[in-house]
C-alpha positions as CSV (number, residue, x, y, z in Angstrom):
1,M,9.3,16.9,-33.9
2,R,7.4,14.8,-31.5
3,G,8.3,14.6,-27.9
4,V,9.7,11.5,-26.2
5,L,7.5,9.9,-23.5
6,Q,8.9,8.1,-20.5
7,H,6.8,5.9,-18.2
8,Q,7.8,3.6,-15.4
9,E,5.9,1.2,-13.1
10,T,6.9,-1.5,-10.7
11,I,4.8,-4.6,-10.9
12,E,4.7,-7.4,-8.3
13,V,4.3,-11.0,-9.3
14,R,3.4,-13.7,-6.8
15,T,4.8,-17.0,-7.9
16,P,3.5,-20.4,-6.9
17,G,7.1,-21.6,-6.6
18,R,9.3,-23.0,-9.3
19,G,7.9,-22.5,-12.8
20,F,6.8,-20.0,-15.4
21,V,4.5,-17.0,-14.9
22,E,3.4,-15.2,-18.1
23,L,3.7,-11.4,-17.8
24,S,2.7,-10.4,-21.3
25,R,-0.7,-9.0,-20.3
26,E,0.6,-7.1,-17.3
27,V,3.5,-5.5,-19.4
28,A,1.0,-4.7,-22.2
29,Q,-1.1,-2.8,-19.7
30,V,1.9,-0.7,-18.6
31,V,2.6,0.0,-22.3
32,A,-1.0,1.1,-22.8
33,A,-0.8,3.4,-19.8
34,S,2.4,5.0,-21.2
35,R,0.7,6.3,-24.4
36,V,3.8,5.3,-26.3
37,R,3.0,4.3,-29.9
38,T,6.6,3.6,-31.1
39,G,9.4,2.7,-28.7
40,V,10.6,0.1,-26.4
41,A,9.6,-1.6,-23.2
42,L,12.3,-2.7,-20.9
43,V,11.4,-5.2,-18.2
44,F,13.9,-5.6,-15.4
45,S,13.9,-8.2,-12.6
46,T,15.3,-7.0,-9.3
47,H,16.1,-10.6,-8.2
48,T,19.0,-13.0,-8.5
49,S,17.1,-16.2,-8.2
50,A,14.4,-15.6,-10.8
51,G,14.8,-14.7,-14.5
52,L,13.0,-13.5,-17.5
53,V,12.6,-15.2,-20.9
54,I,10.7,-14.7,-24.1
55,Q,9.4,-18.1,-25.0
56,E,6.7,-20.2,-26.6
57,N,3.3,-19.3,-25.1
58,A,1.0,-21.7,-26.8
59,D,2.2,-25.2,-26.0
60,P,2.9,-25.7,-22.3
61,S,5.2,-28.7,-23.1
62,V,7.9,-26.2,-24.2
63,R,7.9,-24.7,-20.7
64,R,8.0,-28.1,-19.1
65,D,11.0,-29.1,-21.3
66,F,12.7,-25.8,-20.5
67,A,12.2,-26.4,-16.7
68,A,13.5,-30.0,-17.0
69,W,16.6,-28.7,-18.9
70,L,17.3,-26.1,-16.3
71,A,17.0,-28.8,-13.6
72,R,19.6,-30.9,-15.3
73,L,21.8,-27.9,-15.9
74,A,21.9,-26.7,-12.3
75,P,20.5,-29.4,-10.0
76,D,19.4,-28.6,-6.5
77,G,21.7,-29.7,-3.6
78,D,24.7,-30.3,-5.7
79,P,27.5,-31.0,-3.1
80,R,29.9,-28.9,-5.2
81,Y,28.0,-25.7,-4.3
82,E,29.4,-23.7,-1.4
83,H,26.4,-21.3,-1.3
84,D,23.4,-23.0,0.4
85,E,22.3,-20.5,3.1
86,E,18.7,-20.6,2.1
87,G,18.5,-24.3,1.3
88,P,19.4,-26.8,-1.4
89,D,17.7,-24.7,-4.2
90,D,19.7,-21.6,-3.3
91,M,22.8,-21.8,-5.5
92,S,21.0,-23.7,-8.3
93,A,18.5,-20.8,-8.5
94,H,21.3,-18.3,-8.9
95,L,22.9,-20.4,-11.7
96,K,19.5,-20.7,-13.5
97,S,19.0,-17.0,-13.1
98,A,22.3,-16.4,-14.9
99,V,21.1,-18.6,-17.8
100,T,17.8,-16.8,-18.1
101,R,17.9,-13.0,-18.1
102,T,17.7,-10.1,-15.7
103,S,16.0,-8.0,-18.3
104,E,14.2,-8.2,-21.6
105,S,13.6,-5.4,-24.1
106,I,10.6,-5.6,-26.4
107,P,9.9,-3.1,-29.2
108,I,6.6,-1.2,-29.2
109,V,4.8,-1.0,-32.6
110,D,1.5,0.9,-33.0
111,G,1.2,1.0,-29.2
112,R,1.5,-2.7,-28.7
113,L,4.3,-5.1,-27.7
114,A,5.9,-6.5,-30.9
115,L,5.9,-10.1,-29.6
116,G,5.5,-12.8,-32.3
117,T,2.4,-14.9,-32.6
118,W,3.8,-17.7,-30.4
119,Q,5.9,-15.6,-28.0
120,G,5.2,-14.6,-24.4
121,L,7.2,-12.9,-21.8
122,F,7.7,-15.1,-18.7
123,L,9.1,-14.7,-15.2
124,V,10.9,-17.9,-14.4
125,E,10.8,-18.7,-10.7
126,H,13.9,-20.8,-9.9
127,R,13.1,-21.2,-6.1
128,A,10.9,-24.1,-4.9
129,A,8.9,-21.9,-2.5
130,P,6.5,-19.2,-3.6
131,H,7.9,-15.7,-3.7
132,V,6.8,-12.1,-4.4
133,R,8.9,-10.8,-7.3
134,R,9.3,-7.1,-8.3
135,L,9.8,-6.1,-11.9
136,V,10.5,-2.6,-13.1
137,V,8.9,-1.8,-16.5
138,H,10.3,1.2,-18.2
139,V,8.6,2.4,-21.4
140,T,10.1,5.0,-23.7
141,G,9.2,6.3,-27.1
142,E,7.1,8.6,-29.2
143,P,3.3,9.2,-28.8
């Protein structure tokens, strides 16, 4: 019987403001450091105004269309929002975060993330201004 490995790291991502930041390479490095060959990587965002998505990583128009859809779904400065302490993008960022995800789980196969050919893991910054975002990456599985 093989033992189960556990490995956890926190990574910081500096965002340029609203938009997508691909994390696939950084998370793959955490997986490599874990020595897990078969298992799962859980990526968790510790924020309520940014989210995670697995999405197309080849054609940037997919991300532009996704961002435009989010903007229509939860527009900045909607007068119906009560929460606006940090500006007109405050509540809209929280709503967009609810539509994206707080965490993503990705299988590990042969020591690598099992993302599809056209898939990438992205942090979606929903705030207009740059932020530093912290993500906890927890890897578990067999060597």
